[in-house]
N, CA, C and O atoms as CSV, one atom per row, in Angstrom:
chain,resi,resn,atom,element,x,y,z
A,1,MET,N,N,31.721,-19.875,5.354
A,1,MET,CA,C,32.384,-18.621,5.099
A,1,MET,C,C,33.655,-18.844,4.288
A,1,MET,O,O,33.902,-18.138,3.310
A,2,LEU,N,N,34.453,-19.814,4.688
A,2,LEU,CA,C,35.715,-20.057,3.995
A,2,LEU,C,C,35.493,-20.568,2.577
A,2,LEU,O,O,36.240,-20.214,1.665
A,3,VAL,N,N,34.479,-21.391,2.390
A,3,VAL,CA,C,34.182,-21.875,1.035
A,3,VAL,C,C,33.735,-20.696,0.176
A,3,VAL,O,O,34.110,-20.612,-0.994
A,4,ASP,N,N,32.947,-19.795,0.732
A,4,ASP,CA,C,32.522,-18.611,-0.001
A,4,ASP,C,C,33.732,-17.767,-0.378
A,4,ASP,O,O,33.823,-17.297,-1.512
A,5,LEU,N,N,34.652,-17.570,0.540
A,5,LEU,CA,C,35.874,-16.822,0.225
A,5,LEU,C,C,36.674,-17.524,-0.869
A,5,LEU,O,O,37.241,-16.869,-1.743
A,6,ALA,N,N,36.719,-18.846,-0.822
A,6,ALA,CA,C,37.435,-19.603,-1.854
A,6,ALA,C,C,36.764,-19.403,-3.209
A,6,ALA,O,O,37.438,-19.239,-4.226
A,7,MET,N,N,35.442,-19.418,-3.216
A,7,MET,CA,C,34.710,-19.266,-4.471
A,7,MET,C,C,34.852,-17.863,-5.055
A,7,MET,O,O,34.701,-17.676,-6.262
A,8,HIS,N,N,35.139,-16.887,-4.216
A,8,HIS,CA,C,35.256,-15.500,-4.663
A,8,HIS,C,C,36.683,-14.969,-4.516
A,8,HIS,O,O,36.887,-13.765,-4.361
A,9,ARG,N,N,37.655,-15.857,-4.563
A,9,ARG,CA,C,39.029,-15.411,-4.353
A,9,ARG,C,C,39.562,-14.561,-5.495
A,9,ARG,O,O,40.572,-13.879,-5.323
A,10,ASP,N,N,38.919,-14.580,-6.645
A,10,ASP,CA,C,39.335,-13.702,-7.736
A,10,ASP,C,C,38.896,-12.259,-7.498
A,10,ASP,O,O,39.428,-11.331,-8.106
A,11,ASP,N,N,37.917,-12.080,-6.602
A,11,ASP,CA,C,37.520,-10.725,-6.211
A,11,ASP,C,C,38.641,-10.176,-5.334
A,11,ASP,O,O,39.389,-10.938,-4.721
A,12,ASP,N,N,38.751,-8.877,-5.280
A,12,ASP,CA,C,39.794,-8.279,-4.463
A,12,ASP,C,C,39.600,-8.651,-2.995
A,12,ASP,O,O,40.499,-9.200,-2.357
A,13,VAL,N,N,38.422,-8.346,-2.474
A,13,VAL,CA,C,38.046,-8.711,-1.108
A,13,VAL,C,C,36.552,-9.031,-1.103
A,13,VAL,O,O,35.834,-8.689,-2.042
A,14,VAL,N,N,36.096,-9.683,-0.049
A,14,VAL,CA,C,34.685,-10.042,0.085
A,14,VAL,C,C,34.185,-9.476,1.411
A,14,VAL,O,O,34.828,-9.640,2.448
A,15,ARG,N,N,33.041,-8.812,1.369
A,15,ARG,CA,C,32.481,-8.247,2.587
A,15,ARG,C,C,31.661,-9.298,3.322
A,15,ARG,O,O,31.030,-10.160,2.710
A,16,LEU,N,N,31.684,-9.206,4.655
A,16,LEU,CA,C,30.939,-10.168,5.470
A,16,LEU,C,C,29.449,-10.130,5.166
A,16,LEU,O,O,28.784,-11.166,5.200
A,17,GLY,N,N,28.921,-8.956,4.870
A,17,GLY,CA,C,27.500,-8.847,4.546
A,17,GLY,C,C,27.140,-9.658,3.307
A,17,GLY,O,O,26.066,-10.255,3.234
A,18,ASP,N,N,28.057,-9.672,2.325
A,18,ASP,CA,C,27.814,-10.466,1.110
A,18,ASP,C,C,27.827,-11.957,1.424
A,18,ASP,O,O,26.983,-12.711,0.940
A,19,ILE,N,N,28.791,-12.372,2.238
A,19,ILE,CA,C,28.856,-13.789,2.638
A,19,ILE,C,C,27.601,-14.159,3.418
A,19,ILE,O,O,27.008,-15.214,3.190
A,20,SER,N,N,27.203,-13.294,4.328
A,20,SER,CA,C,26.020,-13.540,5.152
A,20,SER,C,C,24.785,-13.760,4.285
A,20,SER,O,O,24.020,-14.696,4.516
A,21,ARG,N,N,24.591,-12.900,3.287
A,21,ARG,CA,C,23.425,-13.040,2.405
A,21,ARG,C,C,23.512,-14.306,1.560
A,21,ARG,O,O,22.540,-15.056,1.459
A,22,ARG,N,N,24.667,-14.546,0.955
A,22,ARG,CA,C,24.797,-15.709,0.064
A,22,ARG,C,C,24.667,-17.026,0.815
A,22,ARG,O,O,24.026,-17.959,0.331
A,23,GLN,N,N,25.269,-17.104,1.988
A,23,GLN,CA,C,25.331,-18.372,2.725
A,23,GLN,C,C,24.279,-18.468,3.824
A,23,GLN,O,O,24.160,-19.499,4.486
A,24,GLN,N,N,23.526,-17.404,4.016
A,24,GLN,CA,C,22.486,-17.365,5.047
A,24,GLN,C,C,23.071,-17.678,6.434
A,24,GLN,O,O,22.554,-18.506,7.184
A,25,ILE,N,N,24.161,-16.985,6.731
A,25,ILE,CA,C,24.834,-17.108,8.032
A,25,ILE,C,C,24.669,-15.766,8.741
A,25,ILE,O,O,24.941,-14.726,8.141
A,26,PRO,N,N,24.236,-15.761,9.993
A,26,PRO,CA,C,24.076,-14.493,10.709
A,26,PRO,C,C,25.387,-13.698,10.761
A,26,PRO,O,O,26.445,-14.262,11.039
A,27,PRO,N,N,25.314,-12.384,10.491
A,27,PRO,CA,C,26.524,-11.553,10.486
A,27,PRO,C,C,27.296,-11.594,11.803
A,27,PRO,O,O,28.527,-11.606,11.794
A,28,LYS,N,N,26.599,-11.615,12.922
A,28,LYS,CA,C,27.291,-11.640,14.227
A,28,LYS,C,C,28.126,-12.908,14.382
A,28,LYS,O,O,29.218,-12.868,14.949
A,29,PHE,N,N,27.622,-14.019,13.887
A,29,PHE,CA,C,28.376,-15.275,13.939
A,29,PHE,C,C,29.625,-15.170,13.054
A,29,PHE,O,O,30.712,-15.586,13.455
A,30,LEU,N,N,29.464,-14.613,11.858
A,30,LEU,CA,C,30.623,-14.448,10.966
A,30,LEU,C,C,31.686,-13.559,11.604
A,30,LEU,O,O,32.882,-13.822,11.476
A,31,GLU,N,N,31.250,-12.516,12.286
A,31,GLU,CA,C,32.208,-11.610,12.935
A,31,GLU,C,C,33.040,-12.345,13.981
A,31,GLU,O,O,34.232,-12.076,14.127
A,32,GLN,N,N,32.424,-13.258,14.699
A,32,GLN,CA,C,33.157,-14.016,15.717
A,32,GLN,C,C,34.146,-14.988,15.075
A,32,GLN,O,O,35.295,-15.094,15.503
A,33,ILE,N,N,33.689,-15.692,14.048
A,33,ILE,CA,C,34.521,-16.698,13.398
A,33,ILE,C,C,35.692,-16.057,12.660
A,33,ILE,O,O,36.800,-16.592,12.674
A,34,VAL,N,N,35.454,-14.919,12.018
A,34,VAL,CA,C,36.514,-14.295,11.228
A,34,VAL,C,C,37.695,-13.899,12.122
A,34,VAL,O,O,38.841,-13.931,11.674
A,35,LEU,N,N,37.435,-13.534,13.354
A,35,LEU,CA,C,38.529,-13.180,14.267
A,35,LEU,C,C,39.443,-14.379,14.514
A,35,LEU,O,O,40.667,-14.245,14.517
A,36,VAL,N,N,38.849,-15.536,14.717
A,36,VAL,CA,C,39.628,-16.768,14.937
A,36,VAL,C,C,40.445,-17.093,13.692
A,36,VAL,O,O,41.622,-17.440,13.790
A,37,LEU,N,N,39.825,-16.981,12.530
A,37,LEU,CA,C,40.500,-17.322,11.282
A,37,LEU,C,C,41.597,-16.314,10.935
A,37,LEU,O,O,42.607,-16.684,10.335
A,38,LYS,N,N,41.411,-15.056,11.304
A,38,LYS,CA,C,42.461,-14.048,11.095
A,38,LYS,C,C,43.674,-14.341,11.978
A,38,LYS,O,O,44.815,-14.293,11.518
A,39,ARG,N,N,43.414,-14.644,13.245
A,39,ARG,CA,C,44.523,-14.963,14.171
A,39,ARG,C,C,45.324,-16.156,13.682
A,39,ARG,O,O,46.537,-16.220,13.885
A,40,ALA,N,N,44.647,-17.107,13.034
A,40,ALA,CA,C,45.317,-18.314,12.550
A,40,ALA,C,C,46.035,-18.078,11.216
A,40,ALA,O,O,46.769,-18.947,10.745
A,41,GLY,N,N,45.827,-16.916,10.616
A,41,GLY,CA,C,46.497,-16.617,9.357
A,41,GLY,C,C,45.849,-17.229,8.127
A,41,GLY,O,O,46.465,-17.288,7.063
A,42,ILE,N,N,44.615,-17.683,8.266
A,42,ILE,CA,C,43.904,-18.260,7.116
A,42,ILE,C,C,43.187,-17.163,6.340
A,42,ILE,O,O,43.079,-17.224,5.116
A,43,VAL,N,N,42.698,-16.157,7.067
A,43,VAL,CA,C,41.961,-15.055,6.467
A,43,VAL,C,C,42.697,-13.755,6.753
A,43,VAL,O,O,43.215,-13.547,7.850
A,44,GLY,N,N,42.734,-12.889,5.755
A,44,GLY,CA,C,43.282,-11.554,5.919
A,44,GLY,C,C,42.178,-10.545,5.711
A,44,GLY,O,O,41.093,-10.887,5.241
A,45,SER,N,N,42.455,-9.288,6.064
A,45,SER,CA,C,41.430,-8.266,5.894
A,45,SER,C,C,42.054,-6.969,5.417
A,45,SER,O,O,43.247,-6.718,5.587
A,46,ARG,N,N,41.208,-6.161,4.819
A,46,ARG,CA,C,41.591,-4.813,4.421
A,46,ARG,C,C,40.513,-3.888,4.937
A,46,ARG,O,O,39.322,-4.165,4.790
A,47,ARG,N,N,40.925,-2.794,5.539
A,47,ARG,CA,C,39.987,-1.834,6.116
A,47,ARG,C,C,39.577,-0.793,5.093
A,47,ARG,O,O,40.195,-0.651,4.038
A,48,GLY,N,N,38.532,-0.079,5.425
A,48,GLY,CA,C,38.107,1.047,4.608
A,48,GLY,C,C,36.842,0.763,3.832
A,48,GLY,O,O,36.277,-0.328,3.918
A,49,PRO,N,N,36.397,1.764,3.064
A,49,PRO,CA,C,35.147,1.634,2.328
A,49,PRO,C,C,35.165,0.496,1.303
A,49,PRO,O,O,34.121,-0.078,0.991
A,50,LYS,N,N,36.315,0.183,0.799
A,50,LYS,CA,C,36.422,-0.931,-0.149
A,50,LYS,C,C,37.097,-2.127,0.515
A,50,LYS,O,O,37.731,-2.947,-0.149
A,51,GLY,N,N,36.951,-2.213,1.832
A,51,GLY,CA,C,37.584,-3.277,2.588
A,51,GLY,C,C,36.766,-4.545,2.603
A,51,GLY,O,O,35.637,-4.593,2.115
A,52,GLY,N,N,37.357,-5.557,3.167
A,52,GLY,CA,C,36.697,-6.841,3.284
A,52,GLY,C,C,37.708,-7.899,3.653
A,52,GLY,O,O,38.766,-7.595,4.204
A,53,TYR,N,N,37.385,-9.142,3.351
A,53,TYR,CA,C,38.202,-10.285,3.759
A,53,TYR,C,C,38.624,-11.088,2.548
A,53,TYR,O,O,37.982,-11.050,1.499
A,54,PHE,N,N,39.713,-11.812,2.712
A,54,PHE,CA,C,40.246,-12.659,1.647
A,54,PHE,C,C,40.999,-13.832,2.263
A,54,PHE,O,O,41.440,-13.765,3.410
A,55,LEU,N,N,41.139,-14.891,1.503
A,55,LEU,CA,C,41.912,-16.053,1.953
A,55,LEU,C,C,43.395,-15.753,1.834
A,55,LEU,O,O,43.851,-15.229,0.817
A,56,MET,N,N,44.137,-16.081,2.863
A,56,MET,CA,C,45.589,-15.932,2.813
A,56,MET,C,C,46.254,-17.262,2.442
A,56,MET,O,O,47.401,-17.287,1.995
A,57,GLU,N,N,45.539,-18.341,2.627
A,57,GLU,CA,C,46.032,-19.681,2.302
A,57,GLU,C,C,45.372,-20.164,1.024
A,57,GLU,O,O,44.259,-19.747,0.702
A,58,SER,N,N,46.028,-21.015,0.312
A,58,SER,CA,C,45.432,-21.650,-0.855
A,58,SER,C,C,44.309,-22.569,-0.386
A,58,SER,O,O,44.490,-23.297,0.590
A,59,PRO,N,N,43.143,-22.557,-1.059
A,59,PRO,CA,C,42.044,-23.442,-0.657
A,59,PRO,C,C,42.435,-24.920,-0.684
A,59,PRO,O,O,41.834,-25.729,0.023
A,60,SER,N,N,43.410,-25.271,-1.472
A,60,SER,CA,C,43.832,-26.674,-1.533
A,60,SER,C,C,44.705,-27.066,-0.338
A,60,SER,O,O,45.009,-28.246,-0.163
A,61,ARG,N,N,45.108,-26.104,0.479
A,61,ARG,CA,C,45.948,-26.395,1.644
A,61,ARG,C,C,45.196,-26.366,2.966
A,61,ARG,O,O,45.739,-26.757,3.999
A,62,VAL,N,N,43.956,-25.908,2.939
A,62,VAL,CA,C,43.166,-25.795,4.178
A,62,VAL,C,C,42.189,-26.955,4.246
A,62,VAL,O,O,41.295,-27.074,3.408
A,63,THR,N,N,42.362,-27.812,5.248
A,63,THR,CA,C,41.457,-28.959,5.409
A,63,THR,C,C,40.305,-28.596,6.338
A,63,THR,O,O,40.400,-27.670,7.143
A,64,LEU,N,N,39.224,-29.341,6.206
A,64,LEU,CA,C,38.092,-29.123,7.092
A,64,LEU,C,C,38.475,-29.437,8.537
A,64,LEU,O,O,37.981,-28.798,9.465
A,65,ALA,N,N,39.346,-30.411,8.725
A,65,ALA,CA,C,39.792,-30.751,10.083
A,65,ALA,C,C,40.524,-29.578,10.719
A,65,ALA,O,O,40.320,-29.289,11.898
A,66,SER,N,N,41.375,-28.897,9.956
A,66,SER,CA,C,42.116,-27.762,10.519
A,66,SER,C,C,41.164,-26.626,10.890
A,66,SER,O,O,41.372,-25.948,11.896
A,67,VAL,N,N,40.138,-26.417,10.096
A,67,VAL,CA,C,39.154,-25.376,10.404
A,67,VAL,C,C,38.376,-25.741,11.664
A,67,VAL,O,O,38.154,-24.889,12.525
A,68,LEU,N,N,37.963,-26.995,11.776
A,68,LEU,CA,C,37.233,-27.427,12.976
A,68,LEU,C,C,38.098,-27.299,14.224
A,68,LEU,O,O,37.606,-26.903,15.281
A,69,ARG,N,N,39.366,-27.626,14.111
A,69,ARG,CA,C,40.247,-27.480,15.285
A,69,ARG,C,C,40.340,-26.027,15.720
A,69,ARG,O,O,40.373,-25.730,16.915
A,70,LEU,N,N,40.383,-25.121,14.750
A,70,LEU,CA,C,40.458,-23.695,15.083
A,70,LEU,C,C,39.166,-23.190,15.708
A,70,LEU,O,O,39.189,-22.467,16.704
A,71,THR,N,N,38.050,-23.571,15.125
A,71,THR,CA,C,36.775,-23.007,15.561
A,71,THR,C,C,36.118,-23.769,16.702
A,71,THR,O,O,35.373,-23.184,17.488
A,72,GLU,N,N,36.387,-25.071,16.801
A,72,GLU,CA,C,35.725,-25.890,17.812
A,72,GLU,C,C,36.693,-26.482,18.830
A,72,GLU,O,O,36.254,-27.116,19.789
A,73,GLY,N,N,37.990,-26.291,18.647
A,73,GLY,CA,C,38.969,-26.957,19.487
A,73,GLY,C,C,38.987,-28.437,19.146
A,73,GLY,O,O,38.599,-28.824,18.044
A,74,ASN,N,N,39.426,-29.253,20.066
A,74,ASN,CA,C,39.445,-30.697,19.822
A,74,ASN,C,C,38.174,-31.383,20.318
A,74,ASN,O,O,38.079,-32.610,20.300
A,75,GLY,N,N,37.203,-30.591,20.759
A,75,GLY,CA,C,35.967,-31.157,21.285
A,75,GLY,C,C,35.201,-31.991,20.275
A,75,GLY,O,O,34.547,-32.966,20.646
A,76,TRP,N,N,35.273,-31.626,19.011
A,76,TRP,CA,C,34.540,-32.391,17.993
A,76,TRP,C,C,35.096,-33.803,17.883
A,76,TRP,O,O,34.349,-34.732,17.577
A,77,GLU,N,N,36.387,-33.986,18.125
A,77,GLU,CA,C,36.975,-35.330,18.061
A,77,GLU,C,C,36.570,-36.144,19.289
A,77,GLU,O,O,36.230,-37.321,19.172
A,78,ALA,N,N,36.605,-35.525,20.453
A,78,ALA,CA,C,36.259,-36.229,21.688
A,78,ALA,C,C,34.786,-36.609,21.712
A,78,ALA,O,O,34.421,-37.638,22.283
A,79,ALA,N,N,33.939,-35.793,21.101
A,79,ALA,CA,C,32.496,-36.054,21.116
A,79,ALA,C,C,32.142,-37.326,20.361
A,79,ALA,O,O,31.090,-37.917,20.606
A,80,ALA,N,N,32.999,-37.750,19.453
A,80,ALA,CA,C,32.706,-38.929,18.634
A,80,ALA,C,C,33.267,-40.203,19.252
A,80,ALA,O,O,33.379,-41.220,18.568
A,81,GLN,N,N,33.618,-40.165,20.518
A,81,GLN,CA,C,34.171,-41.345,21.178
A,81,GLN,C,C,33.261,-41.765,22.334
A,81,GLN,O,O,32.655,-40.925,22.998
A,82,GLY,N,N,33.178,-43.049,22.557
A,82,GLY,CA,C,32.375,-43.559,23.666
A,82,GLY,C,C,33.149,-43.514,24.977
A,82,GLY,O,O,34.364,-43.316,24.995
A,83,GLU,N,N,32.431,-43.699,26.054
A,83,GLU,CA,C,33.048,-43.768,27.379
A,83,GLU,C,C,33.712,-45.123,27.560
A,83,GLU,O,O,33.224,-46.117,27.021
A,84,PRO,N,N,34.817,-45.193,28.305
A,84,PRO,CA,C,35.432,-46.497,28.566
A,84,PRO,C,C,34.423,-47.451,29.202
A,84,PRO,O,O,33.694,-47.075,30.120
A,85,GLY,N,N,34.389,-48.670,28.712
A,85,GLY,CA,C,33.453,-49.671,29.217
A,85,GLY,C,C,32.107,-49.644,28.516
A,85,GLY,O,O,31.282,-50.536,28.718
A,86,ASP,N,N,31.879,-48.633,27.697
A,86,ASP,CA,C,30.635,-48.540,26.929
A,86,ASP,C,C,30.650,-49.639,25.870
A,86,ASP,O,O,31.652,-49.792,25.171
A,87,PRO,N,N,29.563,-50.412,25.729
A,87,PRO,CA,C,29.548,-51.479,24.730
A,87,PRO,C,C,29.694,-50.948,23.298
A,87,PRO,O,O,30.048,-51.699,22.389
A,88,PHE,N,N,29.427,-49.681,23.105
A,88,PHE,CA,C,29.548,-49.091,21.768
A,88,PHE,C,C,30.882,-48.375,21.566
A,88,PHE,O,O,31.097,-47.751,20.527
A,89,GLU,N,N,31.774,-48.461,22.546
A,89,GLU,CA,C,33.041,-47.719,22.486
A,89,GLU,C,C,33.806,-47.995,21.193
A,89,GLU,O,O,34.280,-47.063,20.543
A,90,GLU,N,N,33.928,-49.255,20.819
A,90,GLU,CA,C,34.669,-49.587,19.604
A,90,GLU,C,C,34.009,-48.977,18.367
A,90,GLU,O,O,34.694,-48.485,17.470
A,91,VAL,N,N,32.697,-49.011,18.327
A,91,VAL,CA,C,31.963,-48.430,17.197
A,91,VAL,C,C,32.228,-46.926,17.135
A,91,VAL,O,O,32.511,-46.392,16.063
A,92,TRP,N,N,32.137,-46.234,18.284
A,92,TRP,CA,C,32.381,-44.797,18.315
A,92,TRP,C,C,33.816,-44.480,17.913
A,92,TRP,O,O,34.057,-43.482,17.234
A,93,GLN,N,N,34.757,-45.298,18.314
A,93,GLN,CA,C,36.151,-45.065,17.927
A,93,GLN,C,C,36.337,-45.214,16.421
A,93,GLN,O,O,37.070,-44.443,15.803
A,94,ARG,N,N,35.670,-46.210,15.831
A,94,ARG,CA,C,35.757,-46.393,14.377
A,94,ARG,C,C,35.122,-45.206,13.657
A,94,ARG,O,O,35.664,-44.706,12.672
A,95,ILE,N,N,33.980,-44.763,14.151
A,95,ILE,CA,C,33.318,-43.600,13.567
A,95,ILE,C,C,34.231,-42.376,13.674
A,95,ILE,O,O,34.374,-41.612,12.720
A,96,SER,N,N,34.835,-42.205,14.826
A,96,SER,CA,C,35.730,-41.072,15.053
A,96,SER,C,C,36.922,-41.105,14.091
A,96,SER,O,O,37.277,-40.080,13.508
A,97,ARG,N,N,37.536,-42.277,13.926
A,97,ARG,CA,C,38.677,-42.402,13.007
A,97,ARG,C,C,38.260,-42.077,11.579
A,97,ARG,O,O,38.962,-41.357,10.868
A,98,TYR,N,N,37.116,-42.610,11.162
A,98,TYR,CA,C,36.636,-42.374,9.806
A,98,TYR,C,C,36.326,-40.886,9.597
A,98,TYR,O,O,36.697,-40.309,8.574
A,99,THR,N,N,35.650,-40.274,10.565
A,99,THR,CA,C,35.306,-38.860,10.482
A,99,THR,C,C,36.568,-38.012,10.386
A,99,THR,O,O,36.663,-37.126,9.536
A,100,ARG,N,N,37.529,-38.281,11.247
A,100,ARG,CA,C,38.789,-37.535,11.245
A,100,ARG,C,C,39.495,-37.687,9.904
A,100,ARG,O,O,40.015,-36.714,9.357
A,101,GLU,N,N,39.513,-38.914,9.373
A,101,GLU,CA,C,40.169,-39.180,8.092
A,101,GLU,C,C,39.512,-38.384,6.960
A,101,GLU,O,O,40.208,-37.767,6.154
A,102,VAL,N,N,38.206,-38.396,6.896
A,102,VAL,CA,C,37.490,-37.653,5.848
A,102,VAL,C,C,37.754,-36.161,5.977
A,102,VAL,O,O,38.023,-35.493,4.979
A,103,LEU,N,N,37.680,-35.629,7.194
A,103,LEU,CA,C,37.900,-34.204,7.402
A,103,LEU,C,C,39.343,-33.801,7.106
A,103,LEU,O,O,39.584,-32.695,6.621
A,104,GLU,N,N,40.300,-34.675,7.388
A,104,GLU,CA,C,41.714,-34.388,7.084
A,104,GLU,C,C,41.979,-34.398,5.583
A,104,GLU,O,O,42.871,-33.698,5.102
A,105,GLN,N,N,41.209,-35.188,4.846
A,105,GLN,CA,C,41.439,-35.316,3.407
A,105,GLN,C,C,40.610,-34.337,2.576
A,105,GLN,O,O,40.844,-34.205,1.375
A,106,THR,N,N,39.658,-33.659,3.183
A,106,THR,CA,C,38.774,-32.761,2.450
A,106,THR,C,C,39.241,-31.318,2.636
A,106,THR,O,O,39.372,-30.836,3.761
A,107,THR,N,N,39.490,-30.640,1.518
A,107,THR,CA,C,39.981,-29.263,1.559
A,107,THR,C,C,38.888,-28.273,1.163
A,107,THR,O,O,37.821,-28.656,0.684
A,108,LEU,N,N,39.181,-27.005,1.373
A,108,LEU,CA,C,38.257,-25.965,0.919
A,108,LEU,C,C,38.086,-26.038,-0.598
A,108,LEU,O,O,36.996,-25.784,-1.112
A,109,LYS,N,N,39.146,-26.381,-1.307
A,109,LYS,CA,C,39.065,-26.522,-2.768
A,109,LYS,C,C,38.070,-27.626,-3.132
A,109,LYS,O,O,37.268,-27.457,-4.050
A,110,ASP,N,N,38.120,-28.751,-2.420
A,110,ASP,CA,C,37.157,-29.836,-2.653
A,110,ASP,C,C,35.729,-29.342,-2.444
A,110,ASP,O,O,34.841,-29.634,-3.245
A,111,MET,N,N,35.515,-28.596,-1.372
A,111,MET,CA,C,34.174,-28.104,-1.062
A,111,MET,C,C,33.717,-27.068,-2.086
A,111,MET,O,O,32.547,-27.033,-2.466
A,112,GLU,N,N,34.649,-26.229,-2.527
A,112,GLU,CA,C,34.330,-25.252,-3.571
A,112,GLU,C,C,33.856,-25.973,-4.834
A,112,GLU,O,O,32.851,-25.591,-5.435
A,113,GLU,N,N,34.576,-27.003,-5.225
A,113,GLU,CA,C,34.206,-27.767,-6.424
A,113,GLU,C,C,32.839,-28.420,-6.251
A,113,GLU,O,O,32.055,-28.469,-7.198
A,114,ARG,N,N,32.548,-28.916,-5.064
A,114,ARG,CA,C,31.241,-29.531,-4.804
A,114,ARG,C,C,30.126,-28.497,-4.872
A,114,ARG,O,O,29.055,-28.766,-5.416
A,115,MET,N,N,30.378,-27.320,-4.323
A,115,MET,CA,C,29.360,-26.267,-4.348
A,115,MET,C,C,29.084,-25.820,-5.783
A,115,MET,O,O,27.930,-25.603,-6.154
A,116,VAL,N,N,30.128,-25.684,-6.584
A,116,VAL,CA,C,29.945,-25.291,-7.979
A,116,VAL,C,C,29.164,-26.374,-8.715
A,116,VAL,O,O,28.248,-26.067,-9.478
A,117,ALA,N,N,29.517,-27.635,-8.492
A,117,ALA,CA,C,28.811,-28.740,-9.146
A,117,ALA,C,C,27.344,-28.776,-8.722
A,117,ALA,O,O,26.468,-29.025,-9.550
A,118,MET,N,N,27.073,-28.534,-7.456
A,118,MET,CA,C,25.686,-28.527,-6.975
A,118,MET,C,C,24.895,-27.399,-7.608
A,118,MET,O,O,23.725,-27.577,-7.946
A,119,ALA,N,N,25.518,-26.234,-7.773
A,119,ALA,CA,C,24.827,-25.096,-8.369
A,119,ALA,C,C,24.457,-25.397,-9.819
A,119,ALA,O,O,23.411,-24.959,-10.298
A,120,VAL,N,N,25.306,-26.139,-10.512
A,120,VAL,CA,C,25.026,-26.509,-11.897
A,120,VAL,C,C,23.964,-27.590,-11.941
A,120,VAL,O,O,23.027,-27.514,-12.736
A,121,ASP,N,N,24.106,-28.598,-11.090
A,121,ASP,CA,C,23.162,-29.718,-11.085
A,121,ASP,C,C,21.806,-29.349,-10.484
A,121,ASP,O,O,20.771,-29.841,-10.934
A,122,HIS,N,N,21.810,-28.490,-9.475
A,122,HIS,CA,C,20.586,-28.128,-8.767
A,122,HIS,C,C,20.514,-26.613,-8.596
A,122,HIS,O,O,20.677,-26.105,-7.487
A,123,PRO,N,N,20.272,-25.893,-9.685
A,123,PRO,CA,C,20.201,-24.444,-9.535
A,123,PRO,C,C,19.054,-24.056,-8.619
A,123,PRO,O,O,18.013,-24.712,-8.592
A,124,ARG,N,N,19.258,-22.989,-7.875
A,124,ARG,CA,C,18.200,-22.496,-6.993
A,124,ARG,C,C,17.088,-21.921,-7.849
A,124,ARG,O,O,17.336,-21.223,-8.832
A,125,GLU,N,N,15.872,-22.222,-7.464
A,125,GLU,CA,C,14.715,-21.712,-8.190
A,125,GLU,C,C,14.031,-20.664,-7.340
A,125,GLU,O,O,13.804,-20.855,-6.145
A,126,TYR,N,N,13.710,-19.564,-7.973
A,126,TYR,CA,C,13.012,-18.491,-7.278
A,126,TYR,C,C,11.642,-18.326,-7.903
A,126,TYR,O,O,11.505,-18.271,-9.125
A,127,VAL,N,N,10.647,-18.248,-7.071
A,127,VAL,CA,C,9.276,-18.063,-7.538
A,127,VAL,C,C,8.804,-16.699,-7.064
A,127,VAL,O,O,8.921,-16.353,-5.889
A,128,ILE,N,N,8.271,-15.937,-7.999
A,128,ILE,CA,C,7.789,-14.595,-7.644
A,128,ILE,C,C,6.276,-14.570,-7.777
A,128,ILE,O,O,5.651,-13.538,-7.527
C-alpha cells in the first residue's frame, strides 16, 4: 500500500479501491492497515467524493523496518531468533541482524524504484 502511495504521490489523493485493484490486496485489510499508518503520521486522508489517502512522509524517509514495527510490532524481530541453548541460536541471531539491517536501510523510495524497474523489465502480459 505504501509503495503504491509513493508511486502515485503526484496524484492529489489515492483511493483504497484503486490500491486494492492494482496491488491485489483485499480492501478490508487495507482499511485496517491505513488506520495504523494514519495514527503514526505516515499517511494522511481527505474525506468526501474526491477523497482518498496520501503519504505525509517523504518515501526516502520511511524504512521498511519502521513500517513493520508499526504494523507487526517487534514480533517480526523476535521470530527470527532461536531459543537459548538452541544449537542454531547463533545462526538465527545472524539472520536476525542481517534482516534488521536490510529492512533499516531499505526505504519506500527504494521499493518504488524497484517496482518501476520491474514494470519496465517485466511488463505484465494480458491475454484475451
